[in-house]
C-alpha positions in Angstrom: -95.5 182.8 -36.7 -99.1 181.7 -36.8 -100.3 184.1 -34.1 -101.2 181.4 -31.6 -100.4 182.0 -27.9 -99.6 179.4 -25.2 -99.5 179.6 -21.4 -96.3 177.6 -21.1 -93.1 177.5 -23.0 -93.4 173.7 -23.1 -96.7 173.9 -25.0 -95.2 176.5 -27.3 -92.2 174.3 -28.1 -94.5 171.3 -28.8 -96.6 173.4 -31.1 -93.5 174.7 -33.0 -92.0 171.3 -33.4 -95.3 169.8 -34.6 -96.7 172.6 -36.8 -93.7 174.7 -37.8 -91.0 172.2 -38.7 -88.0 173.9 -40.4 -87.1 173.2 -44.0 -84.9 170.1 -44.0 -85.7 167.2 -46.3 -88.0 164.8 -44.5 -89.4 167.6 -42.2 -91.1 169.2 -45.3 -94.7 168.5 -45.9 -96.0 167.9 -49.4 -99.3 168.2 -51.1 -100.8 164.9 -52.1 -102.6 166.5 -55.0 -99.8 168.2 -56.9 -96.6 167.3 -55.0 -95.6 170.8 -54.0 -93.6 170.9 -50.7 -94.0 173.3 -47.8 -91.9 174.2 -44.8 -95.0 174.2 -42.5 -98.3 172.4 -42.1 -100.1 175.7 -42.0 -98.6 176.7 -45.4 -99.7 173.3 -46.8 -103.3 173.8 -45.4 -103.5 177.2 -47.0 -102.2 175.8 -50.3 -104.9 173.0 -50.2 -107.6 175.6 -50.6 -106.4 176.1 -54.2 -107.5 172.5 -55.0 -111.0 173.0 -53.6 -113.9 174.1 -55.7 -115.1 177.7 -55.2 -118.7 176.6 -54.9 -119.8 173.4 -53.2 -121.6 172.0 -56.2 -118.7 172.5 -58.7 -117.1 169.5 -60.3 -113.6 169.2 -61.7 -112.5 167.9 -65.1 -110.2 165.0 -64.6 -108.4 165.7 -67.9 -107.3 169.4 -67.3 -108.3 170.2 -63.7 -110.7 173.0 -64.6 -113.6 173.5 -62.2 -117.1 173.7 -63.7 -120.4 174.8 -62.3 -122.2 171.4 -62.4 -122.2 168.0 -64.1 -124.0 169.3 -67.2 -121.3 171.9 -67.7 -118.7 169.2 -67.2 -120.3 167.0 -69.8 -120.3 169.9 -72.3 -116.7 170.8 -71.3 -115.5 167.2 -71.9 -116.5 167.5 -75.5 -113.7 170.0 -75.8 -111.2 167.2 -75.2 -112.9 164.9 -77.7 -111.3 164.3 -81.1 -114.8 164.0 -82.7 -115.7 167.1 -84.7 -118.9 168.0 -86.4 -118.4 169.9 -89.7 -120.8 172.2 -91.5 -121.4 171.0 -95.1 -121.7 174.5 -96.4 -118.6 176.2 -95.0 -115.5 175.4 -93.0 -117.1 175.7 -89.5 -116.5 172.8 -87.1 -117.5 172.2 -83.5 -117.5 169.4 -80.9 -121.2 170.0 -80.1 -124.0 168.9 -82.4 -126.4 171.6 -81.0 -123.8 174.3 -81.9 -123.6 173.0 -85.4 -127.4 173.0 -85.7 -127.5 176.6 -84.4 -124.8 177.6 -86.8 -126.7 176.2 -89.8 -129.9 177.9 -88.8 -128.4 181.3 -88.3 -125.8 181.3 -91.1 -127.3 179.2 -93.9 -131.1 179.7 -93.8 -133.5 182.6 -94.1 -135.8 181.1 -91.5 -136.8 183.7 -88.9 -139.0 182.0 -86.3 -139.0 184.8 -83.8 -141.7 187.4 -84.6 -142.4 190.7 -82.9 -146.0 190.9 -81.7 -146.0 194.7 -82.0 -144.8 195.3 -85.5 -144.5 191.8 -87.1 -140.8 192.0 -87.9 -139.1 188.6 -87.7 -135.7 187.5 -86.4 -133.4 184.4 -86.6 -132.4 184.7 -83.0 -134.5 185.2 -79.9 -131.9 187.6 -78.5 -132.3 189.8 -81.5 -136.1 189.8 -81.0 -135.6 190.8 -77.3 -133.3 193.6 -78.3 -135.8 194.8 -80.9 -138.8 194.6 -78.6 -137.1 196.8 -76.0 -137.2 199.6 -78.6 -141.0 199.4 -78.7 -141.1 200.4 -75.1 -139.1 203.5 -75.7 -140.8 206.7 -76.7 -140.3 207.6 -80.3 -139.7 211.3 -80.0 -137.9 211.8 -83.3 -140.3 212.1 -86.3 -139.2 212.2 -89.9 -140.7 215.2 -91.6 -140.6 213.5 -95.0 -142.5 210.3 -94.1 -144.4 208.8 -91.2 -141.5 207.0 -89.6 -140.6 207.7 -85.9 -137.4 206.9 -84.1 -136.3 206.3 -80.5 -132.8 207.7 -81.1 -131.5 210.9 -82.7 -128.8 209.0 -84.6 -131.2 206.5 -86.2 -133.4 209.5 -87.2 -130.5 211.3 -88.9 -129.2 208.1 -90.6 -132.7 207.4 -91.9 -133.0 210.9 -93.3 -129.6 210.7 -95.0 -130.2 207.3 -96.5 -133.9 207.6 -97.5 -134.4 211.3 -98.1 -131.1 212.7 -99.5 -132.9 214.4 -102.4 -135.5 216.1 -100.1 -132.7 217.1 -97.7 -130.8 218.8 -100.5 -133.9 220.7 -101.6 -134.6 221.7 -98.0 -131.1 223.0 -97.6 -131.3 225.0 -100.9 -134.6 226.6 -99.7 -133.0 227.6 -96.4 -130.0 229.1 -98.1 -132.3 231.2 -100.4 -134.4 232.4 -97.5 -131.3 233.6 -95.7 -130.3 235.8 -98.6 
């Protein structure tokens, strides 16, 4: 039942015998890629789409069948199948990728912070951390600490700062308020 219509019963019979062969040993059609068998050619054709890449430029790993975005991604993916591992000499971290090991060493085992904020001068190990930090400069700092000159973009950061940095002043302030209420 593929939905096709024919003007004569002869054409319909030809179509059924050619495209909709019943399940019966040699009448089955099988997928050349994976060996699965199907009752009809149309079922096989539909199944074949599972073996095709989702995007025209994708490439498939011959080892595991995974589809990857491009040849560069395939090269990186193939390292996963490699037995060669690169180990960190300062901890138990291992990877198949030399660049990942270099990144790990820089972030985990050095104090080097090459990414500096042009607004306030604060430095970061990762560019992503700098981007996150810089976004805060764009926000309006509407919460101002009454004990020092610091300003904050969020109420929670403001309250945390007061609690951590000015606990003594807060206690004194609370005592004064209690005395005024009496």
